[in-house]
DONUSE-824549 format. One line per field, with one value per residue (C-alpha): residue number from 1; residue in three letters; x, y, z. Coordinates in steps of 0.2 Angstrom, whole numbers, m for minus. Each point is the difference from the previous one (the first is absolute). Layout:
DONUSE-824549
n	(NUM  ...)
res	(ALA  ...)
xx	(X  ...)
yy	(Y  ...)
zz	(Z  ...)
//
This chain:
DONUSE-824549
n	(1  2  3  4  5  6  7  8  9  10  11  12  13  14  15  16  17  18  19  20  21  22  23  24  25  26  27  28  29  30  31  32  33  34  35  36  37  38  39  40  41  42  43  44  45  46  47  48  49  50  51  52  53  54  55  56  57  58  59  60  61  62  63  64  65  66  67  68  69  70  71  72  73  74  75  76  77  78  79  80  81  82  83  84  85  86  87  88  89  90  91  92  93  94  95  96  97  98  99  100  101  102  103  104  105  106  107  108  109  110  111  112  113  114  115  116  117  118  119  120  121  122  123  124  125  126  127  128  129  130  131  132  133  134  135  136  137  138  139  140  141  142  143  144  145  146  147  148  149  150  151  152  153  154  155  156  157  158  159  160  161  162  163  164  165  166  167  168  169  170  171  172  173  174  175  176  177  178  179  180  181  182  183  184  185  186  187  188  189  190  191  192  193  194  195  196  197  198  199  200  201  202  203  204  205  206  207  208  209  210  211  212  213  214  215  216  217  218  219  220  221  222  223  224  225  226  227  228  229  230  231  232  233  234  235  236  237  238  239  240  241  242  243  244  245  246  247  248  249  250  251  252  253  254  255  256  257  258  259  260  261  262  263  264  265  266  267  268  269  270  271  272  273  274  275  276  277  278  279  280  281  282  283  284  285  286  287  288  289  290  291  292  293  294  295  296  297  298  299  300  301  302  303  304  305  306  307  308  309  310  311  312  313  314  315  316  317  318  319  320  321  322  323  324  325  326  327  328  329  330  331  332  333  334  335  336  337  338  339  340  341  342  343  344  345  346  347  348  349  350  351  352  353  354  355  356  357  358  359  360  361  362  363  364  365)
res	(UNK  UNK  UNK  UNK  UNK  UNK  UNK  UNK  UNK  UNK  UNK  UNK  UNK  UNK  UNK  UNK  UNK  UNK  UNK  UNK  UNK  UNK  UNK  UNK  UNK  UNK  UNK  UNK  UNK  UNK  UNK  UNK  UNK  UNK  UNK  UNK  UNK  UNK  UNK  UNK  UNK  UNK  UNK  UNK  UNK  UNK  UNK  UNK  UNK  UNK  UNK  UNK  UNK  UNK  UNK  UNK  UNK  UNK  UNK  UNK  UNK  UNK  UNK  UNK  UNK  UNK  UNK  UNK  UNK  UNK  UNK  UNK  UNK  UNK  UNK  UNK  UNK  UNK  UNK  UNK  UNK  UNK  UNK  UNK  UNK  UNK  UNK  UNK  UNK  UNK  UNK  UNK  UNK  UNK  UNK  UNK  UNK  UNK  UNK  UNK  UNK  UNK  UNK  UNK  UNK  UNK  UNK  UNK  UNK  UNK  UNK  UNK  UNK  UNK  UNK  UNK  UNK  UNK  UNK  UNK  UNK  UNK  UNK  UNK  UNK  UNK  UNK  UNK  UNK  UNK  UNK  UNK  UNK  UNK  UNK  UNK  UNK  UNK  UNK  UNK  UNK  UNK  UNK  UNK  UNK  UNK  UNK  UNK  UNK  UNK  UNK  UNK  UNK  UNK  UNK  UNK  UNK  UNK  UNK  UNK  UNK  UNK  UNK  UNK  UNK  UNK  UNK  UNK  UNK  UNK  UNK  UNK  UNK  UNK  UNK  UNK  UNK  UNK  UNK  UNK  UNK  UNK  UNK  UNK  UNK  UNK  UNK  UNK  UNK  UNK  UNK  UNK  UNK  UNK  UNK  UNK  UNK  UNK  UNK  UNK  UNK  UNK  UNK  UNK  UNK  UNK  UNK  UNK  UNK  UNK  UNK  UNK  UNK  UNK  UNK  UNK  UNK  UNK  UNK  UNK  UNK  UNK  UNK  UNK  UNK  UNK  UNK  UNK  UNK  UNK  UNK  UNK  UNK  UNK  UNK  UNK  UNK  UNK  UNK  UNK  UNK  UNK  UNK  UNK  UNK  UNK  UNK  UNK  UNK  UNK  UNK  UNK  UNK  UNK  UNK  UNK  UNK  UNK  UNK  UNK  UNK  UNK  UNK  UNK  UNK  UNK  UNK  UNK  UNK  UNK  UNK  UNK  UNK  UNK  UNK  UNK  UNK  UNK  UNK  UNK  UNK  UNK  UNK  UNK  UNK  UNK  UNK  UNK  UNK  UNK  UNK  UNK  UNK  UNK  UNK  UNK  UNK  UNK  UNK  UNK  UNK  UNK  UNK  UNK  UNK  UNK  UNK  UNK  UNK  UNK  UNK  UNK  UNK  UNK  UNK  UNK  UNK  UNK  UNK  UNK  UNK  UNK  UNK  UNK  UNK  UNK  UNK  UNK  UNK  UNK  UNK  UNK  UNK  UNK  UNK  UNK  UNK  UNK  UNK  UNK  UNK  UNK  UNK  UNK  UNK  UNK  UNK  UNK  UNK  UNK  UNK  UNK  UNK  UNK  UNK  UNK  UNK  UNK  UNK  UNK  UNK  UNK  UNK  UNK  UNK)
xx	(404  12  13  15  14  18  15  16  11  12  11  5  m6  m2  13  8  m14  6  m5  m11  m9  m4  m7  m10  m8  m4  m7  m11  m7  m3  m10  m9  m5  m6  m11  m7  m6  14  m1  18  17  14  19  15  16  16  17  14  m3  m10  m11  m9  4  m12  10  m14  m17  m8  6  m6  m17  m1  2  m13  m12  1  m3  m15  m8  m14  10  9  19  11  17  4  11  12  14  3  18  5  m9  0  m16  m2  1  m12  m13  2  m2  m15  m9  4  m6  m16  m4  2  m11  m13  3  2  17  2  16  9  17  13  17  9  8  14  17  7  m13  5  18  m3  m9  14  m13  3  m13  2  m9  m14  m13  4  2  m17  m9  7  m3  m17  m6  7  m8  m17  0  5  m13  m13  6  9  16  15  12  12  11  4  17  m1  m9  3  m13  m3  m18  m6  m17  m5  m4  m11  m10  m8  m18  m7  0  13  m3  m12  11  16  8  15  10  m1  9  8  m8  8  m7  m17  1  7  m14  m13  8  m2  m18  5  m6  13  8  5  5  m8  16  m4  m16  m13  m2  18  m5  m16  8  8  m16  m9  13  m2  m19  2  13  m10  m13  14  8  m16  m15  m16  9  m4  15  6  m1  17  6  7  13  m7  8  m12  1  m18  m4  m15  1  9  9  19  m5  11  15  m2  m2  15  10  m1  m3  16  12  m9  3  19  1  m6  13  14  m4  m4  14  m13  11  14  6  0  m18  5  12  m10  m10  m19  1  m1  m17  9  14  m13  m8  18  0  m17  5  16  m11  m13  11  m4  m12  m10  1  m7  m14  m5  0  m12  m11  m1  m2  m13  0  m11  m17  m11  m10  16  7  m17  0  18  m5  m16  10  13  m15  m8  16  7  m15  m2  15  5  10  15  1  15  m1  18  13  14  2  m19  m1  m11  m13  m3  0  m13  m11  0  m4  m15  m7  2  m8  m15  m4  9  0  m19  m3  13  m5  m18  5  m6  9  1  16  m10  m5  17  9  m12  3)
yy	(m145  m11  m11  m8  m11  7  m12  5  m15  0  m11  12  m7  m18  m13  m9  6  m3  12  m15  m2  19  0  m16  7  17  m8  m12  15  10  m13  m4  19  0  m15  7  17  12  14  1  m8  12  m1  11  2  m3  m8  m10  m1  m10  15  m3  m7  2  7  0  2  2  m17  m7  8  m8  m17  4  7  m16  m11  10  10  7  11  16  1  15  6  9  6  0  10  12  6  m19  m3  6  10  m7  m18  4  7  m16  m12  9  1  m19  m5  11  m10  m16  5  9  16  m8  8  13  9  7  9  6  9  m12  3  m13  6  m17  m3  16  m4  m17  8  13  14  15  3  18  m2  m11  14  7  m17  m5  15  0  m19  0  13  m8  m17  6  11  m16  m10  13  4  m16  10  4  14  8  15  2  0  m18  m9  5  m11  1  0  m18  m9  m12  m17  m8  16  4  m5  6  17  0  16  m7  m15  10  m1  9  m3  16  0  17  17  2  m18  5  14  m11  m12  14  6  m18  m1  m15  m9  4  m16  0  m13  m3  3  15  7  6  18  3  m6  11  16  m9  m8  16  9  m13  2  19  m1  m12  13  12  m12  m9  12  m10  m16  m8  m3  m18  m10  m3  m18  m6  m14  m8  m13  m12  m15  m5  m12  m9  8  14  m11  2  10  15  m10  m11  16  8  m16  2  19  4  m10  8  17  m4  m7  18  8  m11  0  19  5  10  6  5  18  m1  6  17  1  m8  11  m2  m10  14  m7  m16  9  7  m17  m7  14  m6  m18  3  9  m13  m15  m16  m6  17  m3  m18  7  13  m14  m10  15  2  m18  m12  m16  m10  m8  5  12  8  2  7  12  6  2  10  11  3  3  13  10  m1  m4  m14  m10  m16  m14  m11  m11  m11  m15  m7  11  1  m19  m4  m19  m5  m9  16  10  m11  m1  19  2  m13  8  17  m5  m8  13  17  0  m1  14  12  m4  6  17  14  16  13  9  16  3  m2  10  14  1)
zz	(474  m9  9  m8  6  0  m4  8  m5  15  10  14  17  m6  5  m15  m12  m17  m15  m7  17  0  m17  3  15  m8  m15  10  10  m15  m9  16  2  m18  3  17  m8  1  m14  m5  2  2  1  4  m10  10  m4  6  19  13  4  m17  m17  m13  m15  m13  8  m18  m4  16  m3  m18  8  14  m13  m10  15  6  m15  11  12  m3  2  5  2  16  m8  m15  5  m14  2  m1  m16  m18  m3  m17  6  14  m12  m11  14  7  m17  m3  18  m2  m16  8  15  m10  10  17  4  13  m3  14  0  12  1  13  16  4  m4  m3  m14  m9  1  m7  m15  m2  3  11  14  m3  m17  6  1  m17  m8  7  m5  m18  m2  7  m11  m15  4  4  m16  m10  8  m5  m17  m6  m3  10  m1  12  m1  19  8  5  m15  m18  m7  m19  m4  m2  0  14  m6  4  0  16  0  17  9  13  10  13  3  4  17  7  16  10  17  m1  m4  m17  m5  5  m13  m13  3  m2  m16  m7  6  9  16  13  8  18  13  17  9  12  9  m12  7  m7  m17  m1  m7  m15  m4  1  m10  m14  0  m2  m14  m11  m5  m4  m13  m5  1  3  5  17  10  m1  16  8  m1  17  1  16  11  10  12  2  15  7  17  8  12  m5  m16  4  4  m16  m11  8  m2  m19  m2  10  m11  m16  8  3  m18  m6  10  m6  m18  m2  13  9  14  m13  m3  m19  m2  6  m14  m14  m11  2  16  12  8  4  9  11  3  5  13  7  0  10  13  2  m2  m9  13  m3  m19  2  11  m13  m13  10  2  m18  m6  5  11  12  m3  m15  11  6  m18  m6  15  m5  m18  4  11  m14  m12  11  1  m18  m10  m13  m5  m9  8  m5  15  4  11  m3  7  14  1  1  m2  m15  11  10  m16  m8  16  1  m18  0  16  m7  m17  10  12  m4  m20  m2  12  m7  m18  5  6  m11  m4  14  m5  m6  18  7  m13  3  19)
//
């Protein structure tokens, strides 16, 4: 099973943390992870705010690929409604040339109202923009030509240069946090990307739905494993481990609520976000402490043995998955993030990477 590092690039939760410090720490952790045997370096796309600011993850991946030529790089994800499809296809093709096919291309449709407003794009159009752009980009990366005749992108037929060299289909990832996003991911034949932010039994129906849909759209194709954006505080002992994890996971949960306005009423009126309106209702019922408790049940923390136990229980429930694990979030001091990463790399990483596929059994149950 493959394990990557997820870069968030945030200052929310840190005292007087400059943008430069945030990037210095993220890059140092990423290069360390590559040296310690992680399979892939991943980065989000976010803009303008302390929650996260990585405005061009393809550019970041180009830098990291040059620094560490023996590790894969990935976007989790490029938010398609905020980007021109032609430019995305060109950048992906160019980076794939540099990396000799080591790019894992992840896409998403976005969730934060403030980011849509900054790009002058209506959230009501996010689903149709995503589906239209994703199909155009994947087709361009497969054929070398892009053309669009949809309602959002009237693209004259043009050739992608440099021409795509490597098959992209098995390196596609799509964020799938709602039911319609699960369908969109399956239509692309993509790995579904989800976050370790709620208890895993509640995630299982979406994972099963994705596995069931893949053969409908791609007969004979094995369902791609989901990629889970995980969050970890790895400690030498369990003494104080839960308190330490909560100290940083709590603020990270709060940053999500603030950035995405997760208690706002707008999700009930924005087209395509009905699922989030239902989640808002649940969040109001359980309260922020309940949400943090659910986050801690889903993510991993504690000693390497405890982390492995949590990952094994998750695997027994949902089947095989890939990981993009974050160690720097919610104000985690660099020293603690580095210690967590090193301990994880020494005692968790080799075990998880040795796990053999067992998803066929789970999927059949």
